[in-house]
Backbone as a printed PyTorch tensor [residue, N CA C, xyz], in Angstrom:
tensor([[[-19.3290, 183.5050,  75.1530],
         [-20.2120, 183.2540,  74.0290],
         [-21.4290, 184.1660,  74.1580]],

        [[-21.8350, 184.7710,  73.0660],
         [-22.9880, 185.6740,  73.0890],
         [-24.2680, 184.8960,  72.8280]],

        [[-25.3150, 185.3110,  73.5070],
         [-26.6180, 184.6750,  73.3040],
         [-27.1980, 185.1200,  71.9640]],

        [[-27.8660, 184.2040,  71.3040],
         [-28.5610, 184.5340,  70.0620],
         [-29.8490, 185.2530,  70.4100]],

        [[-30.1050, 186.3430,  69.7360],
         [-31.3360, 187.0720,  69.9900],
         [-32.2940, 187.0180,  68.8160]],

        [[-31.7940, 186.7270,  67.6360],
         [-32.6730, 186.6830,  66.4740],
         [-33.4460, 185.3550,  66.4620]],

        [[-34.7130, 185.4060,  65.9960],
         [-35.5020, 184.1720,  65.9310],
         [-34.9520, 183.2310,  64.8660]],

        [[-35.2120, 181.9790,  65.0590],
         [-34.8150, 180.9730,  64.0780],
         [-35.8600, 180.8680,  62.9850]],

        [[-35.4410, 180.3380,  61.8780],
         [-36.3730, 179.9070,  60.8450],
         [-36.2450, 178.3950,  60.8120]],

        [[-37.3190, 177.7230,  61.1810],
         [-37.3140, 176.2590,  61.1560],
         [-37.9080, 175.8430,  59.8160]],

        [[-37.0420, 175.4300,  58.9220],
         [-37.4170, 175.1360,  57.5390],
         [-38.3110, 173.8980,  57.4550]],

        [[-38.9160, 173.7350,  56.2900],
         [-39.7050, 172.5260,  56.0410],
         [-38.8300, 171.2850,  56.1540]],

        [[-37.5610, 171.3940,  55.7640],
         [-36.6320, 170.2710,  55.8890],
         [-36.4010, 169.9300,  57.3550]],

        [[-36.2630, 170.9330,  58.2040],
         [-36.0910, 170.7350,  59.6520],
         [-37.3320, 170.0480,  60.2200]],

        [[-38.5150, 170.5360,  59.8510],
         [-39.7690, 169.9560,  60.3420],
         [-39.9060, 168.5060,  59.8710]],

        [[-39.5420, 168.2370,  58.6310],
         [-39.6250, 166.8590,  58.1220],
         [-38.6640, 165.9440,  58.8760]],

        [[-37.4720, 166.4230,  59.1770],
         [-36.5270, 165.6140,  59.9680],
         [-37.1000, 165.3270,  61.3530]],

        [[-37.7450, 166.3120,  61.9520],
         [-38.3820, 166.1030,  63.2610],
         [-39.5110, 165.0890,  63.1600]],

        [[-40.2980, 165.1870,  62.1030],
         [-41.3960, 164.2370,  61.8930],
         [-40.8650, 162.8110,  61.7760]],

        [[-39.8000, 162.6460,  61.0360],
         [-39.2240, 161.3140,  60.8340],
         [-38.6180, 160.7790,  62.1360]],

        [[-37.7820, 161.5780,  62.7810],
         [-37.1060, 161.1470,  64.0230],
         [-38.1250, 160.7940,  65.1110]],

        [[-39.0350, 161.7160,  65.3710],
         [-40.0090, 161.4780,  66.4420],
         [-41.0560, 160.4590,  66.0220]],

        [[-41.3830, 160.4280,  64.7420],
         [-42.3360, 159.4350,  64.2560],
         [-41.8890, 158.0170,  64.5530]],

        [[-40.5910, 157.7530,  64.4060],
         [-40.0620, 156.4210,  64.7140],
         [-40.2220, 156.1000,  66.1990]],

        [[-40.0090, 157.0980,  67.0430],
         [-40.1600, 156.9050,  68.4940],
         [-41.6170, 156.6170,  68.8290]],

        [[-42.5220, 157.4510,  68.3210],
         [-43.9370, 157.2580,  68.6150],
         [-44.4380, 155.9160,  68.0810]],

        [[-43.9760, 155.4980,  66.9190],
         [-44.3740, 154.1970,  66.3680],
         [-43.9030, 153.0610,  67.2650]],

        [[-42.6980, 153.1800,  67.8250],
         [-42.1850, 152.0890,  68.6560],
         [-42.9280, 151.9620,  69.9830]],

        [[-43.6320, 153.0080,  70.4080],
         [-44.4510, 152.9060,  71.6250],
         [-45.6500, 151.9920,  71.4010]],

        [[-46.0490, 151.8180,  70.1490],
         [-47.1180, 150.8950,  69.7650],
         [-48.4410, 151.1700,  70.4940]],

        [[-48.8310, 152.4560,  70.4890],
         [-50.1170, 152.8240,  71.0860],
         [-50.9940, 153.5890,  70.0910]],

        [[-50.7050, 153.4200,  68.8100],
         [-51.5450, 153.9930,  67.7700],
         [-51.4040, 155.4810,  67.5560]],

        [[-50.2210, 156.0380,  67.7950],
         [-50.0290, 157.4650,  67.5720],
         [-50.2890, 157.8330,  66.1130]],

        [[-50.9980, 158.9360,  65.9170],
         [-51.2680, 159.5010,  64.6000],
         [-50.8380, 160.9590,  64.6500]],

        [[-50.2010, 161.4270,  63.5870],
         [-49.6570, 162.7860,  63.5450],
         [-50.6170, 163.7700,  62.9000]],

        [[-50.7330, 164.9350,  63.5320],
         [-51.4170, 166.1040,  62.9680],
         [-50.3670, 167.2220,  62.9210]],

        [[-50.2880, 167.9200,  61.8190],
         [-49.3520, 169.0390,  61.7090],
         [-50.1570, 170.3260,  61.6300]],

        [[-49.8710, 171.2310,  62.5500],
         [-50.5710, 172.5150,  62.6100],
         [-49.6760, 173.5710,  61.9640]],

        [[-50.2990, 174.4370,  61.1730],
         [-49.4940, 175.4650,  60.5220],
         [-50.3000, 176.7350,  60.3030]],

        [[-49.5620, 177.8140,  60.1980],
         [-50.1390, 179.0640,  59.7200],
         [-49.9800, 179.0260,  58.2120]],

        [[-50.3080, 180.0960,  57.5520],
         [-50.1510, 180.1040,  56.0970],
         [-48.6940, 180.0070,  55.6790]],

        [[-47.7750, 180.3850,  56.5750],
         [-46.3710, 180.4270,  56.1740],
         [-45.4670, 179.4070,  56.8450]],

        [[-45.8820, 178.8190,  57.9590],
         [-44.9630, 177.9010,  58.6420],
         [-45.6850, 176.9330,  59.5580]],

        [[-45.0050, 175.8370,  59.8720],
         [-45.5070, 174.8600,  60.8300],
         [-45.3370, 175.4380,  62.2340]],

        [[-46.3710, 175.3070,  63.0520],
         [-46.3320, 175.8380,  64.4110],
         [-46.2650, 174.7370,  65.4670]],

        [[-46.8900, 173.5860,  65.1660],
         [-46.9690, 172.5030,  66.1490],
         [-47.0560, 171.1650,  65.4340]],

        [[-46.5100, 170.1500,  66.1050],
         [-46.7330, 168.7790,  65.6800],
         [-47.4460, 168.0900,  66.8340]],

        [[-48.5410, 167.4330,  66.5360],
         [-49.3590, 166.7720,  67.5470],
         [-49.4730, 165.2980,  67.1990]],

        [[-48.9460, 164.4640,  68.0750],
         [-49.1450, 163.0330,  67.9390],
         [-50.2400, 162.6470,  68.9130]],

        [[-51.2700, 161.9470,  68.4000],
         [-52.4150, 161.5420,  69.2170],
         [-52.4180, 160.0210,  69.3400]],

        [[-52.4390, 159.5510,  70.5930],
         [-52.4320, 158.1160,  70.8600],
         [-53.8460, 157.6120,  71.1180]],

        [[-54.0590, 156.3630,  70.8040],
         [-55.3090, 155.6960,  71.1490],
         [-55.3700, 155.5720,  72.6780]],

        [[-56.4080, 156.0990,  73.3250],
         [-56.4430, 156.1170,  74.7900],
         [-56.4150, 154.7240,  75.4270]],

        [[-57.1450, 153.7800,  74.8570],
         [-57.1860, 152.4280,  75.4340],
         [-55.8260, 151.7630,  75.3470]],

        [[-55.2120, 151.8460,  74.1950],
         [-53.8780, 151.2520,  74.0280],
         [-52.8530, 151.9490,  74.9110]],

        [[-52.9560, 153.2850,  75.0250],
         [-52.0300, 154.0380,  75.8700],
         [-52.1730, 153.6050,  77.3260]],

        [[-53.3940, 153.5300,  77.8260],
         [-53.6310, 153.1410,  79.2260],
         [-53.1510, 151.7160,  79.4930]],

        [[-53.3080, 150.8400,  78.5250],
         [-52.8430, 149.4580,  78.6780],
         [-51.3100, 149.4010,  78.7020]],

        [[-50.6630, 150.1580,  77.8360],
         [-49.1860, 150.1430,  77.7470],
         [-48.5460, 150.8690,  78.9270]],

        [[-49.2270, 151.9100,  79.4220],
         [-48.6900, 152.7280,  80.5190],
         [-49.6780, 152.7530,  81.6920]],

        [[-49.8700, 151.6070,  82.3530],
         [-50.8750, 151.5440,  83.4290],
         [-50.5560, 152.4480,  84.6150]],

        [[-49.2920, 152.7970,  84.8080],
         [-48.9090, 153.6540,  85.9360],
         [-48.9220, 155.1410,  85.5590]],

        [[-49.4190, 155.4730,  84.3690],
         [-49.3990, 156.8700,  83.9080],
         [-50.4240, 157.7400,  84.6290]],

        [[-51.4530, 157.1370,  85.1870],
         [-52.5020, 157.9070,  85.8430],
         [-53.4350, 158.5990,  84.8610]],

        [[-53.3840, 158.2080,  83.5900],
         [-54.1810, 158.8950,  82.5710],
         [-55.6760, 158.7270,  82.8050]],

        [[-56.1040, 157.5550,  83.2230],
         [-57.5370, 157.3440,  83.4800],
         [-57.9810, 158.2030,  84.6480]],

        [[-57.1760, 158.2440,  85.6870],
         [-57.5040, 159.0530,  86.8610],
         [-57.4940, 160.5490,  86.5270]],

        [[-56.6160, 160.9540,  85.6130],
         [-56.5530, 162.3510,  85.2010],
         [-57.8900, 162.8070,  84.6240]],

        [[-58.4750, 161.9680,  83.8000],
         [-59.7580, 162.3060,  83.1860],
         [-60.9380, 162.0040,  84.1050]],

        [[-60.7630, 161.0280,  84.9590],
         [-61.8700, 160.5670,  85.7950],
         [-62.5680, 159.3990,  85.1190]],

        [[-62.9560, 158.4350,  85.9160],
         [-63.5320, 157.1960,  85.3870],
         [-64.8100, 157.4510,  84.5800]],

        [[-65.5750, 158.4900,  84.9620],
         [-66.8130, 158.7840,  84.2320],
         [-66.5240, 159.3430,  82.8400]],

        [[-65.5130, 160.1790,  82.7320],
         [-65.1870, 160.8110,  81.4530],
         [-64.3200, 159.9200,  80.5700]],

        [[-63.5700, 158.9930,  81.1520],
         [-62.6010, 158.1920,  80.4040],
         [-63.1700, 157.5390,  79.1390]],

        [[-64.3460, 156.9240,  79.1900],
         [-64.8300, 156.2540,  77.9660],
         [-65.0190, 157.1820,  76.7620]],

        [[-65.1020, 158.4870,  76.9840],
         [-65.3280, 159.4140,  75.8670],
         [-64.0620, 160.1330,  75.4130]],

        [[-62.9220, 159.8350,  76.0350],
         [-61.6720, 160.4960,  75.6580],
         [-61.2710, 160.0220,  74.2580]],

        [[-61.1270, 160.9620,  73.3150],
         [-60.8350, 160.5550,  71.9400],
         [-59.3740, 160.2020,  71.6850]],

        [[-58.4340, 160.8290,  72.4370],
         [-57.0160, 160.5760,  72.1930],
         [-56.1900, 161.1420,  73.3430]],

        [[-54.9390, 160.7170,  73.3900],
         [-53.9590, 161.2250,  74.3490],
         [-52.9700, 162.0620,  73.5430]],

        [[-52.8150, 163.3310,  73.9310],
         [-52.0530, 164.2890,  73.1310],
         [-50.5880, 164.3980,  73.5530]],

        [[-49.7240, 164.3580,  72.5540],
         [-48.2930, 164.6270,  72.7210],
         [-47.9390, 165.7500,  71.7460]],

        [[-47.8070, 166.9680,  72.2940],
         [-47.5540, 168.1620,  71.4950],
         [-46.0700, 168.5030,  71.4460]],

        [[-45.6170, 168.8890,  70.2760],
         [-44.3190, 169.5520,  70.1360],
         [-44.6340, 170.9210,  69.5500]],

        [[-44.5400, 171.9330,  70.4090],
         [-44.8060, 173.3160,  70.0140],
         [-43.4910, 173.9370,  69.5400]],

        [[-43.4780, 174.4280,  68.3220],
         [-42.2850, 175.0750,  67.7870],
         [-42.3070, 176.5420,  68.1910]],

        [[-41.2340, 176.9850,  68.8270],
         [-41.1340, 178.3690,  69.2820],
         [-39.8300, 178.9860,  68.7540]],

        [[-39.7430, 179.1780,  67.4250],
         [-38.4910, 179.6690,  66.8460],
         [-38.1000, 181.0530,  67.3490]],

        [[-39.0860, 181.8830,  67.6940],
         [-38.7620, 183.2160,  68.2030],
         [-38.0550, 183.1420,  69.5510]],

        [[-38.2380, 182.0460,  70.2550],
         [-37.5540, 181.8200,  71.5400],
         [-36.4080, 180.8140,  71.4090]],

        [[-36.1880, 180.3370,  70.1830],
         [-35.1110, 179.3830,  69.8890],
         [-35.2720, 178.0970,  70.7070]],

        [[-36.5270, 177.6030,  70.7430],
         [-36.7850, 176.3860,  71.5110],
         [-38.0250, 175.6810,  70.9900]],

        [[-38.2120, 174.4790,  71.5020],
         [-39.4610, 173.7480,  71.3350],
         [-39.9790, 173.4360,  72.7350]],

        [[-41.2820, 173.2920,  72.8290],
         [-41.9120, 172.9430,  74.1030],
         [-42.6090, 171.6050,  73.9140]],

        [[-42.2930, 170.6600,  74.7790],
         [-42.9000, 169.3250,  74.7330],
         [-43.9610, 169.2520,  75.8240]],

        [[-45.1970, 169.0770,  75.4170],
         [-46.3170, 168.9550,  76.3580],
         [-46.9280, 167.5750,  76.1370]],

        [[-46.5510, 166.6350,  76.9990],
         [-46.9160, 165.2440,  76.8100],
         [-47.8970, 164.7970,  77.8740]],

        [[-49.1220, 164.5190,  77.4610],
         [-50.1900, 164.0970,  78.3530],
         [-49.9350, 162.6620,  78.8440]],

        [[-50.3200, 162.4090,  80.0650],
         [-50.2480, 161.0530,  80.5840],
         [-48.8740, 160.6420,  81.0850]],

        [[-47.9640, 161.5660,  81.2510],
         [-46.6390, 161.2160,  81.7530],
         [-46.3160, 161.9830,  83.0330]],

        [[-47.2770, 162.7560,  83.5400],
         [-47.1050, 163.4900,  84.8010],
         [-45.8490, 164.3620,  84.7980]],

        [[-45.6520, 165.0770,  83.7070],
         [-44.4980, 165.9560,  83.5630],
         [-44.9630, 167.3730,  83.2690]],

        [[-44.1950, 168.3550,  83.7240],
         [-44.4870, 169.7170,  83.2710],
         [-44.0840, 169.8270,  81.8000]],

        [[-44.5000, 170.8960,  81.1560],
         [-44.0500, 171.1450,  79.7870],
         [-42.5370, 171.3110,  79.8110]],

        [[-41.8620, 170.5790,  78.9410],
         [-40.4050, 170.6310,  78.8730],
         [-39.9800, 171.5940,  77.7790]],

        [[-39.0070, 172.4390,  78.0750],
         [-38.4760, 173.3980,  77.1150],
         [-37.0940, 172.9170,  76.6610]],

        [[-36.9180, 172.7560,  75.3570],
         [-35.6240, 172.3530,  74.8090],
         [-35.1250, 173.4320,  73.8600]],

        [[-33.9010, 173.8650,  74.0630],
         [-33.2890, 174.8300,  73.1530],
         [-32.9800, 174.1530,  71.8300]],

        [[-33.1570, 174.8940,  70.7430],
         [-32.8210, 174.3770,  69.4190],
         [-31.9190, 175.3690,  68.7050]],

        [[-31.1310, 174.8370,  67.7740],
         [-30.1740, 175.6420,  67.0030],
         [-30.6690, 175.9720,  65.6010]],

        [[-31.6920, 175.2440,  65.1550],
         [-32.1310, 175.3940,  63.7720],
         [-31.4050, 174.4670,  62.8290]],

        [[-30.5840, 173.5710,  63.3810],
         [-29.8300, 172.5780,  62.6180],
         [-30.4910, 171.2190,  62.8670]],

        [[-31.1600, 170.6940,  61.8570],
         [-31.9240, 169.4510,  62.0150],
         [-31.0530, 168.2790,  62.4530]],

        [[-29.7940, 168.2380,  62.0110],
         [-28.9350, 167.1070,  62.3880],
         [-28.6040, 167.1260,  63.8780]],

        [[-28.7040, 168.2870,  64.4930],
         [-28.4480, 168.4020,  65.9310],
         [-29.7510, 168.3400,  66.7260]],

        [[-30.7250, 169.1470,  66.3300],
         [-31.9440, 169.3300,  67.1180],
         [-32.8660, 168.1180,  67.1380]],

        [[-33.1760, 167.5770,  65.9660],
         [-34.2330, 166.5690,  65.9170],
         [-33.8670, 165.2620,  66.6220]],

        [[-32.6210, 164.7770,  66.5580],
         [-32.2940, 163.5840,  67.3480],
         [-32.3950, 163.8470,  68.8540]],

        [[-32.0520, 165.0550,  69.2730],
         [-32.1460, 165.4000,  70.6900],
         [-33.6030, 165.3680,  71.1660]],

        [[-34.4980, 165.9290,  70.3820],
         [-35.9240, 165.9310,  70.7250],
         [-36.4500, 164.4930,  70.7340]],

        [[-36.0380, 163.7040,  69.7600],
         [-36.4570, 162.3010,  69.7010],
         [-35.9240, 161.5150,  70.8930]],

        [[-34.6770, 161.7840,  71.3120],
         [-34.1090, 161.1040,  72.4850],
         [-34.9180, 161.3950,  73.7480]],

        [[-35.2650, 162.6510,  73.9560],
         [-36.0580, 163.0220,  75.1320],
         [-37.4120, 162.3230,  75.0780]],

        [[-38.0310, 162.3190,  73.9210],
         [-39.3290, 161.6680,  73.7500],
         [-39.2310, 160.1730,  74.0150]],

        [[-38.1670, 159.5430,  73.5320],
         [-37.9660, 158.1100,  73.7630],
         [-37.8210, 157.8110,  75.2540]],

        [[-37.0740, 158.6410,  75.9640],
         [-36.9260, 158.4340,  77.4130],
         [-38.2640, 158.5660,  78.1190]],

        [[-39.0540, 159.5490,  77.7280],
         [-40.3600, 159.7570,  78.3490],
         [-41.2830, 158.5620,  78.1000]],

        [[-41.2430, 158.0330,  76.8990],
         [-42.1010, 156.8910,  76.5520],
         [-41.5000, 155.5430,  76.9450]],

        [[-40.2540, 155.5310,  77.3850],
         [-39.6290, 154.2700,  77.7810],
         [-39.3860, 153.3290,  76.6270]],

        [[-39.0370, 153.8980,  75.4640],
         [-38.7100, 153.0920,  74.2880],
         [-37.2880, 153.4110,  73.8620]],

        [[-36.6860, 152.5610,  73.0300],
         [-35.3040, 152.8220,  72.6090],
         [-35.1750, 154.1110,  71.8100]],

        [[-34.0730, 154.7690,  72.0190],
         [-33.7530, 155.9640,  71.2580],
         [-33.4470, 155.5740,  69.8170]],

        [[-33.8160, 156.4180,  68.8590],
         [-33.4790, 156.1100,  67.4680],
         [-31.9790, 156.1630,  67.2040]],

        [[-31.2110, 156.7520,  68.1250],
         [-29.7520, 156.8290,  67.9360],
         [-29.0550, 155.5470,  68.3340]],

        [[-29.7520, 154.6510,  69.0010],
         [-29.0850, 153.4160,  69.4540],
         [-29.1910, 152.3220,  68.4330]]])
């Protein structure tokens, strides 16, 4: 099998499917995640879900999130960031999830929303310890 070298085009439909799939996962964590969508003039570049820090620390006491910021800085932390960076030129997405003590995860994507977005949502569900939307 030959490797794909051309960049993907992640359509608005693909991005919307990702928003829906992952949105259900983030909602089930019940820590007040709110979505921000970052874009250039022509395309979406990142999806950022921001959790309420107090609710996140209460739900995930073993996450080390308070210690990460330090007890002095913790009261001023506005949110806990869960980034999905779209990297179509590399045919992947990068998951950078704060408060889970993980390196940035790289997932290959095909540009097919029916394949890619459930996979990204499954990984996110495992990281957050909530049920997968596929179950």
